C-alpha positions as CSV (number, residue, x, y, z in Angstrom):
1,M,0.0,-0.1,-0.2
2,S,1.5,3.3,-1.0
3,I,1.4,6.5,0.9
4,Y,-1.5,7.7,-1.5
5,D,-3.6,4.6,-0.7
6,D,-3.2,5.6,3.0
7,D,-4.4,9.4,2.3
8,D,-7.5,7.9,0.1
9,D,-8.4,5.7,3.4
10,I,-8.1,8.6,5.6
11,Q,-10.3,10.7,3.4
12,Q,-13.1,8.1,2.9
13,E,-13.4,7.3,6.9
14,S,-13.3,11.2,7.3
15,S,-16.2,11.4,4.8
16,E,-17.9,8.7,6.3
17,R,-18.0,10.3,9.6
18,N,-19.4,13.3,8.3
19,R,-22.0,11.4,6.8
20,I,-22.9,10.0,10.1
21,L,-22.8,13.3,11.7
22,F,-24.8,14.8,8.8
23,E,-27.8,12.1,9.5
24,Q,-27.7,12.8,13.2
25,F,-27.8,17.0,13.0
26,T,-30.4,16.8,10.0
27,D,-32.3,13.7,10.7
28,R,-32.1,12.6,7.1
29,A,-30.1,9.7,5.5
30,A,-27.1,10.8,3.2
31,P,-26.7,8.5,0.5
32,H,-23.1,7.5,-0.7
33,P,-22.9,9.2,-4.3
34,D,-20.0,7.3,-5.1
35,R,-21.0,3.9,-4.5
36,T,-22.9,2.1,-7.1
37,G,-25.5,-0.4,-7.1
38,T,-29.2,-0.8,-7.2
39,D,-30.2,0.5,-4.0
40,N,-27.9,3.5,-4.2
41,V,-29.6,5.2,-7.4
42,R,-32.9,4.8,-5.9
43,D,-31.6,6.1,-2.3
44,M,-30.1,9.1,-4.3
45,L,-33.3,9.8,-6.1
46,S,-35.2,9.5,-3.0
47,Y,-32.9,11.7,-1.2
48,K,-32.8,14.5,-3.8
49,F,-36.6,14.5,-4.6
50,S,-38.4,12.9,-1.6
51,H,-41.9,13.6,-0.5
52,T,-44.6,12.3,1.3
53,Y,-47.2,10.1,-0.4
54,R,-50.1,8.5,1.5
55,G,-48.2,8.8,4.6
56,K,-45.0,7.2,3.3
57,E,-41.6,8.9,1.8
58,A,-41.4,8.3,-1.8
59,V,-39.6,9.9,-4.8
60,D,-41.6,13.0,-6.5
61,T,-41.1,11.6,-9.7
62,R,-42.9,14.7,-11.4
63,K,-40.4,17.1,-9.5
64,A,-37.2,14.7,-10.8
65,A,-38.6,15.0,-14.5
66,Q,-38.7,18.4,-14.5
67,W,-35.1,18.4,-12.9
68,F,-33.6,15.8,-15.4
69,G,-35.6,17.0,-18.4
70,V,-37.2,13.7,-19.1
71,S,-40.7,12.5,-18.9
72,Q,-42.1,11.4,-15.7
73,R,-42.4,7.7,-16.8
74,T,-38.7,7.7,-17.2
75,V,-38.0,8.6,-13.9
76,Q,-40.7,6.0,-12.7
77,R,-38.7,3.6,-14.5
78,W,-35.3,4.4,-13.0
79,V,-37.1,4.3,-9.3
80,K,-38.6,0.9,-10.1
81,N,-35.3,-0.7,-11.5
82,G,-33.0,1.1,-9.2
83,R,-30.8,2.2,-12.1
84,M,-30.2,5.0,-14.8
85,P,-28.2,5.3,-17.8
86,E,-24.7,6.3,-16.9
87,G,-24.4,9.7,-18.8
88,T,-25.1,13.5,-17.8
89,N,-28.2,12.9,-15.9
90,H,-26.4,10.2,-13.6
91,K,-23.3,12.6,-13.1
92,R,-25.4,15.7,-12.4
93,L,-27.3,13.8,-9.6
94,R,-24.0,12.4,-7.9
95,R,-22.8,15.7,-8.0
96,S,-26.2,17.1,-6.5
97,V,-26.0,14.7,-3.8
98,K,-22.3,15.2,-3.2
99,R,-23.0,19.2,-2.4
100,T,-25.4,18.2,0.2
101,L,-22.2,17.2,2.4
102,T,-20.5,20.6,1.8
103,K,-20.7,23.6,3.8
104,E,-23.6,25.1,1.7
105,G,-25.6,21.8,1.9
106,R,-24.7,21.4,5.4
107,K,-26.0,24.7,6.3
108,A,-29.5,24.4,4.0
109,A,-30.0,21.0,5.8
110,V,-29.7,22.0,9.2
111,K,-31.8,25.1,8.7
112,R,-34.6,22.7,7.7
113,S,-34.0,20.2,10.2
114,P,-36.7,19.5,12.7
115,K,-33.9,18.3,15.3
116,R,-32.6,21.7,15.7
117,N,-35.7,23.2,16.9
118,A,-36.8,20.1,18.9
119,P,-37.7,20.3,22.3
120,Y,-34.4,20.0,23.4
121,A,-33.9,23.7,22.2
122,N,-35.8,24.4,25.2
123,T,-34.8,22.1,27.6
124,G,-31.4,20.9,26.7
125,A,-29.9,17.9,26.2
126,T,-27.5,15.3,26.9
127,I,-24.7,14.7,24.1
128,K,-23.3,11.3,23.7
129,V,-20.4,10.9,21.7
130,H,-18.5,7.9,20.7
131,G,-14.8,8.2,19.0
132,Y,-11.4,8.1,20.0
133,Q,-10.9,10.7,22.5
134,G,-9.6,11.6,25.9
135,P,-6.9,13.7,27.8
136,P,-3.6,14.8,26.7
137,E,-0.7,12.5,27.1
138,G,1.1,12.1,30.4
139,P,3.6,10.7,32.2
140,G,2.2,7.2,31.8
141,G,1.7,8.1,27.8
142,S,-1.5,8.4,25.8
143,Y,-4.8,8.4,27.5
144,K,-6.8,8.8,24.2
145,R,-8.7,5.7,23.3
146,S,-12.0,4.7,21.6
147,R,-14.6,5.3,24.0
148,T,-18.3,6.7,24.8
149,T,-18.4,9.9,26.8
150,S,-21.4,12.5,27.5
151,V,-22.3,15.7,28.7
152,P,-25.3,18.0,29.3
153,L,-25.9,21.4,27.1
154,S,-28.4,23.9,27.7
155,G,-30.9,24.7,24.9
156,E,-28.8,27.6,24.0
157,E,-25.8,25.5,23.3
158,Y,-27.8,22.8,21.8
159,Q,-28.8,25.1,18.8
160,Q,-24.9,26.4,18.9
161,L,-23.8,22.9,18.4
162,F,-25.8,22.6,15.3
163,D,-24.8,25.7,14.1
164,A,-21.0,24.6,14.3
165,F,-21.6,21.5,12.6
166,A,-23.2,23.4,9.8
167,E,-20.5,25.7,9.5
168,N,-17.3,23.2,9.8
169,G,-18.8,19.6,9.8
170,E,-16.8,17.3,12.2
171,S,-14.2,19.6,13.0
172,G,-16.4,22.3,14.1
173,V,-18.5,20.1,16.3
174,Q,-15.2,18.9,18.0
175,A,-14.2,22.5,18.4
176,F,-17.4,23.1,20.0
177,L,-17.6,20.2,22.3
178,R,-13.9,20.3,23.7
179,P,-14.5,23.0,26.4
180,H,-17.6,21.2,27.3
181,F,-15.8,17.8,27.9
182,A,-12.8,19.3,29.4
183,R,-15.2,20.6,32.3
184,R,-16.9,17.5,32.6
185,Y,-13.9,15.4,32.8
186,T,-10.5,17.1,32.8
187,N,-8.5,19.7,31.1
188,G,-7.2,19.2,27.6
189,W,-9.9,16.6,26.8
190,N,-9.7,16.3,23.0
191,F,-11.1,14.2,20.0
192,D,-9.2,12.5,17.2
193,T,-12.4,11.5,15.6
194,I,-16.1,11.5,16.4
195,D,-17.6,8.3,15.1
196,D,-21.1,8.8,16.1
197,L,-23.0,11.2,18.3
198,S,-26.5,11.1,19.6
199,F,-29.0,13.3,21.7
200,G,-30.9,12.6,24.8
201,D,-32.8,13.8,27.5
202,P,-31.0,16.2,30.0
203,S,-29.9,14.8,33.0
204,P,-27.9,16.6,36.2
205,Y,-24.7,15.9,36.8
């Protein structure tokens, strides 16, 4: 494996972590635009053109047809088969989904997120973080390891966390949470990665 392969692995891991955080903060599943397969094409169409039909989430084939400039029947066939021709439309869809995970896309998704203005925005919440984290290195070596930790946030801090994610993704979340975890655990608490994050009811410490 070359150094470039290592870089690719790191980039893919970072992208996956940001996808997981995107889903937690926006309450929307973020498909893999670079992954091929039947389910992925259907997922991308559903993600880009979702609407509620008879109480269930479905692809708005009329809206998709207008966006692609094709007939509604053509989009219905793509959804049914889970495939679409490799070409301009396929590339355009992939690029559009990819942009969702950029800063512009995150901001738009967070603004629409039902979680940002959920009851926790008033009551506060407990934030649980799983990842490689811990205090700074000491005489006995590094104390960082993969672990799950949690801290309480006020309603205002809860909303500020969403804004931090919208602005800078995983790095924004890390920067916002460091002082809160340092107060809860020990000075210098830091995150190498945030692999998962969840919100729960507030509980006093």
